[in-house]
Structure formats: structure tokens, C-alpha cells
N, CA, C and O atoms as a GROMACS GRO file, in nm:
protein
  420
    1MET      N    1  -0.941   0.899  -0.064
    1MET     CA    2  -0.843   0.903  -0.169
    1MET      C    3  -0.802   0.759  -0.198
    1MET      O    4  -0.781   0.682  -0.105
    2SER      N    5  -0.792   0.724  -0.324
    2SER     CA    6  -0.750   0.588  -0.359
    2SER      C    7  -0.660   0.592  -0.480
    2SER      O    8  -0.659   0.689  -0.557
    3GLN      N    9  -0.584   0.487  -0.496
    3GLN     CA   10  -0.494   0.472  -0.610
    3GLN      C   11  -0.494   0.325  -0.648
    3GLN      O   12  -0.491   0.239  -0.561
    4ALA      N   13  -0.497   0.296  -0.777
    4ALA     CA   14  -0.496   0.157  -0.823
    4ALA      C   15  -0.366   0.129  -0.896
    4ALA      O   16  -0.315   0.215  -0.968
    5LEU      N   17  -0.313   0.008  -0.877
    5LEU     CA   18  -0.188  -0.033  -0.938
    5LEU      C   19  -0.204  -0.176  -0.985
    5LEU      O   20  -0.240  -0.262  -0.905
    6SER      N   21  -0.178  -0.204  -1.113
    6SER     CA   22  -0.186  -0.341  -1.166
    6SER      C   23  -0.050  -0.382  -1.218
    6SER      O   24   0.016  -0.307  -1.290
    7ILE      N   25  -0.008  -0.503  -1.180
    7ILE     CA   26   0.125  -0.552  -1.216
    7ILE      C   27   0.111  -0.695  -1.263
    7ILE      O   28   0.040  -0.774  -1.201
    8GLY      N   29   0.178  -0.731  -1.373
    8GLY     CA   30   0.178  -0.868  -1.422
    8GLY      C   31   0.286  -0.949  -1.354
    8GLY      O   32   0.398  -0.901  -1.335
    9LEU      N   33   0.255  -1.073  -1.318
    9LEU     CA   34   0.349  -1.160  -1.248
    9LEU      C   35   0.358  -1.296  -1.317
    9LEU      O   36   0.335  -1.399  -1.253
   10ASN      N   37   0.389  -1.296  -1.442
   10ASN     CA   38   0.387  -1.420  -1.519
   10ASN      C   39   0.480  -1.528  -1.466
   10ASN      O   40   0.445  -1.646  -1.466
   11GLU      N   41   0.598  -1.490  -1.420
   11GLU     CA   42   0.698  -1.589  -1.381
   11GLU      C   43   0.687  -1.636  -1.237
   11GLU      O   44   0.738  -1.743  -1.203
   12CYS      N   45   0.622  -1.558  -1.151
   12CYS     CA   46   0.620  -1.594  -1.009
   12CYS      C   47   0.484  -1.560  -0.946
   12CYS      O   48   0.469  -1.455  -0.883
   13PRO      N   49   0.386  -1.649  -0.964
   13PRO     CA   50   0.252  -1.623  -0.910
   13PRO      C   51   0.250  -1.620  -0.757
   13PRO      O   52   0.338  -1.676  -0.691
   14PHE      N   53   0.149  -1.554  -0.702
   14PHE     CA   54   0.132  -1.540  -0.558
   14PHE      C   55   0.052  -1.654  -0.499
   14PHE      O   56  -0.037  -1.710  -0.563
   15THR      N   57   0.085  -1.689  -0.374
   15THR     CA   58   0.003  -1.781  -0.296
   15THR      C   59  -0.085  -1.696  -0.204
   15THR      O   60  -0.063  -1.576  -0.189
   16THR      N   61  -0.185  -1.759  -0.143
   16THR     CA   62  -0.274  -1.689  -0.052
   16THR      C   63  -0.198  -1.634   0.069
   16THR      O   64  -0.223  -1.522   0.112
   17ASP      N   65  -0.106  -1.713   0.124
   17ASP     CA   66  -0.027  -1.667   0.239
   17ASP      C   67   0.058  -1.546   0.204
   17ASP      O   68   0.071  -1.453   0.284
   18GLU      N   69   0.117  -1.547   0.086
   18GLU     CA   70   0.198  -1.433   0.042
   18GLU      C   71   0.114  -1.307   0.027
   18GLU      O   72   0.158  -1.198   0.061
   19LEU      N   73  -0.007  -1.324  -0.024
   19LEU     CA   74  -0.098  -1.208  -0.039
   19LEU      C   75  -0.134  -1.149   0.096
   19LEU      O   76  -0.137  -1.027   0.112
   20GLU      N   77  -0.162  -1.234   0.192
   20GLU     CA   78  -0.198  -1.185   0.326
   20GLU      C   79  -0.081  -1.108   0.387
   20GLU      O   80  -0.101  -0.999   0.442
   21ALA      N   81   0.039  -1.162   0.378
   21ALA     CA   82   0.158  -1.095   0.432
   21ALA      C   83   0.185  -0.964   0.358
   21ALA      O   84   0.226  -0.865   0.419
   22LEU      N   85   0.161  -0.963   0.229
   22LEU     CA   86   0.181  -0.843   0.149
   22LEU      C   87   0.085  -0.732   0.192
   22LEU      O   88   0.126  -0.616   0.204
   23GLY      N   89  -0.040  -0.766   0.214
   23GLY     CA   90  -0.139  -0.668   0.260
   23GLY      C   91  -0.101  -0.608   0.395
   23GLY      O   92  -0.115  -0.488   0.416
   24VAL      N   93  -0.054  -0.693   0.486
   24VAL     CA   94  -0.012  -0.646   0.618
   24VAL      C   95   0.105  -0.549   0.605
   24VAL      O   96   0.107  -0.444   0.669
   25LYS      N   97   0.201  -0.585   0.522
   25LYS     CA   98   0.320  -0.499   0.506
   25LYS      C   99   0.284  -0.365   0.442
   25LYS      O  100   0.334  -0.261   0.484
   26LEU      N  101   0.197  -0.366   0.342
   26LEU     CA  102   0.155  -0.241   0.279
   26LEU      C  103   0.088  -0.150   0.382
   26LEU      O  104   0.114  -0.029   0.385
   27GLU      N  105   0.002  -0.207   0.465
   27GLU     CA  106  -0.064  -0.127   0.568
   27GLU      C  107   0.038  -0.071   0.667
   27GLU      O  108   0.027   0.044   0.709
   28GLU      N  109   0.138  -0.150   0.703
   28GLU     CA  110   0.242  -0.102   0.794
   28GLU      C  111   0.319   0.016   0.736
   28GLU      O  112   0.347   0.113   0.806
   29VAL      N  113   0.351   0.009   0.608
   29VAL     CA  114   0.424   0.118   0.541
   29VAL      C  115   0.340   0.246   0.544
   29VAL      O  116   0.392   0.353   0.574
   30ILE      N  117   0.213   0.234   0.514
   30ILE     CA  118   0.124   0.351   0.512
   30ILE      C  119   0.108   0.409   0.653
   30ILE      O  120   0.121   0.530   0.672
   31ARG      N  121   0.081   0.324   0.750
   31ARG     CA  122   0.065   0.372   0.889
   31ARG      C  123   0.192   0.441   0.940
   31ARG      O  124   0.184   0.546   1.004
   32PHE      N  125   0.308   0.383   0.910
   32PHE     CA  126   0.433   0.442   0.954
   32PHE      C  127   0.450   0.582   0.896
   32PHE      O  128   0.485   0.676   0.967
   33LYS      N  129   0.426   0.595   0.765
   33LYS     CA  130   0.444   0.724   0.699
   33LYS      C  131   0.346   0.828   0.755
   33LYS      O  132   0.385   0.942   0.780
   34LEU      N  133   0.221   0.789   0.776
   34LEU     CA  134   0.122   0.883   0.829
   34LEU      C  135   0.156   0.924   0.972
   34LEU      O  136   0.147   1.042   1.007
   35ARG      N  137   0.196   0.828   1.053
   35ARG     CA  138   0.231   0.862   1.193
   35ARG      C  139   0.357   0.946   1.199
   35ARG      O  140   0.372   1.032   1.286
   36GLU      N  141   0.449   0.921   1.105
   36GLU     CA  142   0.571   1.001   1.099
   36GLU      C  143   0.539   1.147   1.071
   36GLU      O  144   0.599   1.237   1.131
   37LYS      N  145   0.446   1.172   0.981
   37LYS     CA  146   0.411   1.308   0.941
   37LYS      C  147   0.310   1.375   1.034
   37LYS      O  148   0.320   1.495   1.061
   38LEU      N  149   0.213   1.297   1.083
   38LEU     CA  150   0.101   1.357   1.156
   38LEU      C  151   0.110   1.342   1.307
   38LEU      O  152   0.049   1.420   1.380
   39ARG      N  153   0.182   1.246   1.354
   39ARG     CA  154   0.200   1.217   1.496
   39ARG      C  155   0.067   1.217   1.572
   39ARG      O  156  -0.022   1.138   1.539
   40ARG      N  157   0.052   1.303   1.670
   40ARG     CA  158  -0.067   1.303   1.756
   40ARG      C  159  -0.187   1.372   1.694
   40ARG      O  160  -0.294   1.377   1.756
   41ARG      N  161  -0.174   1.425   1.576
   41ARG     CA  162  -0.287   1.494   1.513
   41ARG      C  163  -0.395   1.398   1.464
   41ARG      O  164  -0.509   1.438   1.442
   42ILE      N  165  -0.360   1.271   1.447
   42ILE     CA  166  -0.454   1.173   1.393
   42ILE      C  167  -0.564   1.144   1.496
   42ILE      O  168  -0.537   1.110   1.611
   43GLU      N  169  -0.688   1.160   1.450
   43GLU     CA  170  -0.803   1.124   1.532
   43GLU      C  171  -0.870   0.998   1.479
   43GLU      O  172  -0.906   0.910   1.557
   44ASP      N  173  -0.888   0.989   1.348
   44ASP     CA  174  -0.947   0.870   1.284
   44ASP      C  175  -0.856   0.827   1.170
   44ASP      O  176  -0.808   0.910   1.093
   45LEU      N  177  -0.834   0.697   1.159
   45LEU     CA  178  -0.752   0.643   1.051
   45LEU      C  179  -0.810   0.508   1.009
   45LEU      O  180  -0.822   0.416   1.090
   46PHE      N  181  -0.845   0.498   0.882
   46PHE     CA  182  -0.897   0.374   0.825
   46PHE      C  183  -0.819   0.343   0.698
   46PHE      O  184  -0.808   0.428   0.609
   47ILE      N  185  -0.764   0.224   0.691
   47ILE     CA  186  -0.690   0.182   0.573
   47ILE      C  187  -0.752   0.052   0.523
   47ILE      O  188  -0.768  -0.044   0.599
   48THR      N  189  -0.787   0.049   0.396
   48THR     CA  190  -0.839  -0.071   0.333
   48THR      C  191  -0.749  -0.106   0.216
   48THR      O  192  -0.724  -0.022   0.129
   49ILE      N  193  -0.702  -0.229   0.215
   49ILE     CA  194  -0.617  -0.275   0.105
   49ILE      C  195  -0.681  -0.399   0.046
   49ILE      O  196  -0.701  -0.499   0.116
   50ASN      N  197  -0.713  -0.392  -0.082
   50ASN     CA  198  -0.770  -0.506  -0.153
   50ASN      C  199  -0.665  -0.560  -0.249
   50ASN      O  200  -0.616  -0.489  -0.337
   51LEU      N  201  -0.631  -0.686  -0.230
   51LEU     CA  202  -0.536  -0.755  -0.317
   51LEU      C  203  -0.613  -0.864  -0.390
   51LEU      O  204  -0.666  -0.957  -0.329
   52ILE      N  205  -0.619  -0.852  -0.521
   52ILE     CA  206  -0.698  -0.945  -0.601
   52ILE      C  207  -0.605  -1.007  -0.704
   52ILE      O  208  -0.536  -0.938  -0.778
   53THR      N  209  -0.604  -1.142  -0.708
   53THR     CA  210  -0.524  -1.210  -0.808
   53THR      C  211  -0.616  -1.269  -0.914
   53THR      O  212  -0.730  -1.308  -0.888
   54GLU      N  213  -0.562  -1.274  -1.032
   54GLU     CA  214  -0.631  -1.337  -1.145
   54GLU      C  215  -0.530  -1.426  -1.216
   54GLU      O  216  -0.410  -1.419  -1.190
   55GLU      N  217  -0.580  -1.506  -1.304
   55GLU     CA  218  -0.494  -1.593  -1.386
   55GLU      C  219  -0.403  -1.678  -1.298
   55GLU      O  220  -0.282  -1.686  -1.320
   56HIS      N  221  -0.463  -1.742  -1.196
   56HIS     CA  222  -0.392  -1.833  -1.105
   56HIS      C  223  -0.274  -1.766  -1.035
   56HIS      O  224  -0.166  -1.824  -1.025
   57GLY      N  225  -0.296  -1.643  -0.987
   57GLY     CA  226  -0.194  -1.571  -0.912
   57GLY      C  227  -0.091  -1.499  -0.996
   57GLY      O  228   0.006  -1.446  -0.943
   58ARG      N  229  -0.111  -1.496  -1.128
   58ARG     CA  230  -0.013  -1.434  -1.217
   58ARG      C  231  -0.041  -1.286  -1.244
   58ARG      O  232   0.041  -1.216  -1.304
   59LYS      N  233  -0.156  -1.239  -1.200
   59LYS     CA  234  -0.189  -1.098  -1.213
   59LYS      C  235  -0.239  -1.048  -1.079
   59LYS      O  236  -0.328  -1.109  -1.019
   60LEU      N  237  -0.183  -0.939  -1.033
   60LEU     CA  238  -0.219  -0.883  -0.903
   60LEU      C  239  -0.271  -0.742  -0.922
   60LEU      O  240  -0.207  -0.658  -0.983
   61SER      N  241  -0.389  -0.718  -0.867
   61SER     CA  242  -0.444  -0.584  -0.864
   61SER      C  243  -0.450  -0.540  -0.718
   61SER      O  244  -0.495  -0.613  -0.631
   62VAL      N  245  -0.402  -0.419  -0.694
   62VAL     CA  246  -0.397  -0.366  -0.559
   62VAL      C  247  -0.477  -0.237  -0.556
   62VAL      O  248  -0.457  -0.147  -0.638
   63LYS      N  249  -0.568  -0.228  -0.460
   63LYS     CA  250  -0.643  -0.104  -0.440
   63LYS      C  251  -0.625  -0.062  -0.296
   63LYS      O  252  -0.650  -0.139  -0.203
   64ILE      N  253  -0.580   0.060  -0.278
   64ILE     CA  254  -0.554   0.114  -0.145
   64ILE      C  255  -0.646   0.233  -0.121
   64ILE      O  256  -0.646   0.329  -0.198
   65ASP      N  257  -0.724   0.226  -0.014
   65ASP     CA  258  -0.809   0.337   0.028
   65ASP      C  259  -0.765   0.380   0.168
   65ASP      O  260  -0.748   0.297   0.257
   66VAL      N  261  -0.747   0.510   0.185
   66VAL     CA  262  -0.705   0.562   0.315
   66VAL      C  263  -0.794   0.680   0.350
   66VAL      O  264  -0.817   0.770   0.270
   67PHE      N  265  -0.844   0.677   0.472
   67PHE     CA  266  -0.918   0.791   0.527
   67PHE      C  267  -0.850   0.829   0.657
   67PHE      O  268  -0.831   0.746   0.746
   68VAL      N  269  -0.813   0.955   0.668
   68VAL     CA  270  -0.753   1.004   0.792
   68VAL      C  271  -0.811   1.140   0.822
   68VAL      O  272  -0.830   1.223   0.733
   69SER      N  273  -0.838   1.163   0.950
   69SER     CA  274  -0.885   1.295   0.992
   69SER      C  275  -0.821   1.326   1.126
   69SER      O  276  -0.776   1.237   1.198
   70GLY      N  277  -0.819   1.454   1.157
   70GLY     CA  278  -0.761   1.495   1.284
   70GLY      C  279  -0.753   1.645   1.293
   70GLY      O  280  -0.823   1.719   1.224
   71LYS      N  281  -0.664   1.688   1.380
   71LYS     CA  282  -0.646   1.831   1.403
   71LYS      C  283  -0.592   1.898   1.278
   71LYS      O  284  -0.514   1.840   1.203
   72GLN      N  285  -0.636   2.020   1.256
   72GLN     CA  286  -0.596   2.095   1.137
   72GLN      C  287  -0.445   2.119   1.138
   72GLN      O  288  -0.384   2.147   1.242
   73ILE      N  289  -0.387   2.106   1.018
   73ILE     CA  290  -0.244   2.131   1.002
   73ILE      C  291  -0.223   2.230   0.889
   73ILE      O  292  -0.302   2.235   0.795
   74ALA      N  293  -0.119   2.306   0.897
   74ALA     CA  294  -0.087   2.401   0.790
   74ALA      C  295   0.063   2.392   0.766
   74ALA      O  296   0.135   2.368   0.863
   75PRO      N  297   0.112   2.408   0.650
   75PRO     CA  298   0.048   2.441   0.524
   75PRO      C  299   0.004   2.320   0.443
   75PRO      O  300  -0.050   2.336   0.334
   76LEU      N  301   0.026   2.197   0.495
   76LEU     CA  302  -0.012   2.077   0.423
   76LEU      C  303  -0.158   2.040   0.449
   76LEU      O  304  -0.218   2.084   0.547
   77THR      N  305  -0.212   1.958   0.359
   77THR     CA  306  -0.345   1.903   0.381
   77THR      C  307  -0.331   1.754   0.406
   77THR      O  308  -0.230   1.693   0.370
   78TYR      N  309  -0.432   1.696   0.466
   78TYR     CA  310  -0.430   1.551   0.489
   78TYR      C  311  -0.423   1.477   0.357
   78TYR      O  312  -0.355   1.374   0.349
   79ASP      N  313  -0.490   1.525   0.253
   79ASP     CA  314  -0.487   1.458   0.124
   79ASP      C  315  -0.344   1.448   0.069
   79ASP      O  316  -0.307   1.346   0.013
   80GLU      N  317  -0.265   1.554   0.085
   80GLU     CA  318  -0.127   1.552   0.038
   80GLU      C  319  -0.045   1.448   0.114
   80GLU      O  320   0.036   1.377   0.054
   81ILE      N  321  -0.065   1.439   0.243
   81ILE     CA  322   0.010   1.345   0.325
   81ILE      C  323  -0.034   1.201   0.295
   81ILE      O  324   0.050   1.111   0.291
   82VAL      N  325  -0.163   1.179   0.275
   82VAL     CA  326  -0.213   1.047   0.238
   82VAL      C  327  -0.157   1.006   0.102
   82VAL      O  328  -0.114   0.892   0.085
   83ALA      N  329  -0.157   1.097   0.006
   83ALA     CA  330  -0.102   1.067  -0.126
   83ALA      C  331   0.046   1.029  -0.116
   83ALA      O  332   0.092   0.938  -0.185
   84GLU      N  333   0.118   1.098  -0.032
   84GLU     CA  334   0.260   1.068  -0.011
   84GLU      C  335   0.277   0.929   0.052
   84GLU      O  336   0.367   0.855   0.013
   85ALA      N  337   0.194   0.894   0.148
   85ALA     CA  338   0.201   0.763   0.212
   85ALA      C  339   0.168   0.651   0.115
   85ALA      O  340   0.234   0.547   0.115
   86ILE      N  341   0.066   0.672   0.032
   86ILE     CA  342   0.030   0.571  -0.068
   86ILE      C  343   0.141   0.557  -0.171
   86ILE      O  344   0.174   0.446  -0.213
   87SER      N  345   0.198   0.668  -0.212
   87SER     CA  346   0.309   0.665  -0.306
   87SER      C  347   0.426   0.586  -0.249
   87SER      O  348   0.489   0.507  -0.320
   88GLU      N  349   0.456   0.608  -0.123
   88GLU     CA  350   0.563   0.534  -0.055
   88GLU      C  351   0.533   0.384  -0.054
   88GLU      O  352   0.623   0.303  -0.076
   89ALA      N  353   0.408   0.349  -0.028
   89ALA     CA  354   0.368   0.208  -0.026
   89ALA      C  355   0.379   0.145  -0.165
   89ALA      O  356   0.423   0.030  -0.177
   90THR      N  357   0.339   0.218  -0.269
   90THR     CA  358   0.349   0.162  -0.404
   90THR      C  359   0.495   0.149  -0.449
   90THR      O  360   0.528   0.057  -0.523
   91LYS      N  361   0.580   0.240  -0.406
   91LYS     CA  362   0.724   0.226  -0.435
   91LYS      C  363   0.780   0.102  -0.365
   91LYS      O  364   0.855   0.025  -0.424
   92TRP      N  365   0.741   0.085  -0.238
   92TRP     CA  366   0.786  -0.034  -0.166
   92TRP      C  367   0.738  -0.160  -0.238
   92TRP      O  368   0.813  -0.256  -0.252
   93LEU      N  369   0.611  -0.160  -0.283
   93LEU     CA  370   0.554  -0.275  -0.351
   93LEU      C  371   0.629  -0.306  -0.480
   93LEU      O  372   0.662  -0.422  -0.506
   94ALA      N  373   0.658  -0.205  -0.559
   94ALA     CA  374   0.731  -0.226  -0.684
   94ALA      C  375   0.869  -0.286  -0.657
   94ALA      O  376   0.912  -0.378  -0.727
   95ASP      N  377   0.939  -0.233  -0.557
   95ASP     CA  378   1.071  -0.287  -0.521
   95ASP      C  379   1.060  -0.432  -0.473
   95ASP      O  380   1.139  -0.518  -0.512
   96TYR      N  381   0.960  -0.457  -0.390
   96TYR     CA  382   0.939  -0.593  -0.338
   96TYR      C  383   0.912  -0.691  -0.452
   96TYR      O  384   0.970  -0.800  -0.454
   97LEU      N  385   0.826  -0.653  -0.546
   97LEU     CA  386   0.792  -0.743  -0.657
   97LEU      C  387   0.913  -0.770  -0.746
   97LEU      O  388   0.933  -0.883  -0.791
   98ARG      N  389   0.993  -0.667  -0.770
   98ARG     CA  390   1.114  -0.689  -0.850
   98ARG      C  391   1.208  -0.788  -0.780
   98ARG      O  392   1.258  -0.882  -0.842
   99ASP      N  393   1.230  -0.766  -0.651
   99ASP     CA  394   1.319  -0.854  -0.574
   99ASP      C  395   1.262  -0.996  -0.566
   99ASP      O  396   1.336  -1.094  -0.580
  100ARG      N  397   1.134  -1.007  -0.543
  100ARG     CA  398   1.069  -1.137  -0.530
  100ARG      C  399   1.080  -1.218  -0.658
  100ARG      O  400   1.108  -1.338  -0.654
  101CYS      N  401   1.058  -1.154  -0.772
  101CYS     CA  402   1.066  -1.225  -0.899
  101CYS      C  403   1.210  -1.264  -0.932
  101CYS      O  404   1.234  -1.368  -0.993
  102ARG      N  405   1.306  -1.182  -0.892
  102ARG     CA  406   1.448  -1.219  -0.912
  102ARG      C  407   1.484  -1.341  -0.831
  102ARG      O  408   1.554  -1.430  -0.879
  103GLU      N  409   1.435  -1.346  -0.706
  103GLU     CA  410   1.465  -1.458  -0.618
  103GLU      C  411   1.405  -1.588  -0.670
  103GLU      O  412   1.466  -1.694  -0.654
  104LYS      N  413   1.287  -1.582  -0.731
  104LYS     CA  414   1.219  -1.703  -0.776
  104LYS      C  415   1.261  -1.745  -0.916
  104LYS      O  416   1.224  -1.854  -0.961
  105SER      N  417   1.338  -1.661  -0.986
  105SER     CA  418   1.379  -1.698  -1.123
  105SER      C  419   1.497  -1.791  -1.121
  105SER      O  420   1.545  -1.832  -1.226
   0.00000   0.00000   0.00000
């Protein structure tokens, strides 16, 4: 399951260090949400986050891929829980970007 999000950052471009820290934080948000919901049911978990900047750091594209498998759960599916975790991460990202641009203005 994947979700793509593109955001313009005209006023406050990203540095390489900021991108690295951002990727780590996004992964932490996703892992926390999945572990909160699935606990010991997780057998395999792979998270890939691609952060790509264009226009000298003024445009950021984020692609999040998550694969999780484990013991069967009912009535939810793993896809629903992964979608919820990615949604939580994108909400965190949107809030972070708003706050970051306010601080740099």
C-alpha cells in the first residue's frame, strides 16, 4: 500500500539534513501507530520513505510504502491499519510543514 503527497515549499526550502531527520520522524510515527494497533501480531514490517526535493529544495515529494504481515486479526485488516498509520504520518507532516514555514518566515 502506498500514498503520495506533494507539497510546495516556496518560502522555506529543505536542506539535506532536514530531509534525513524528516524521513526518520515519519518512520517513527508509522511504526508507533502500527505497534499501538497490532502489538505482538507483527511478524514482518518494512517501511520505505522516499523524500525527493526539486527546485533547490522548494518542492518536496514524499512516497511512503508500508508492508506488514502477521497473525490474523478480526474484524480489521492489515491494509486498514496501514492506511490509518500512513494517514497519521501525513497529518503529522502537514502540521510540521506549516509550523516549520511559520518559524522561518
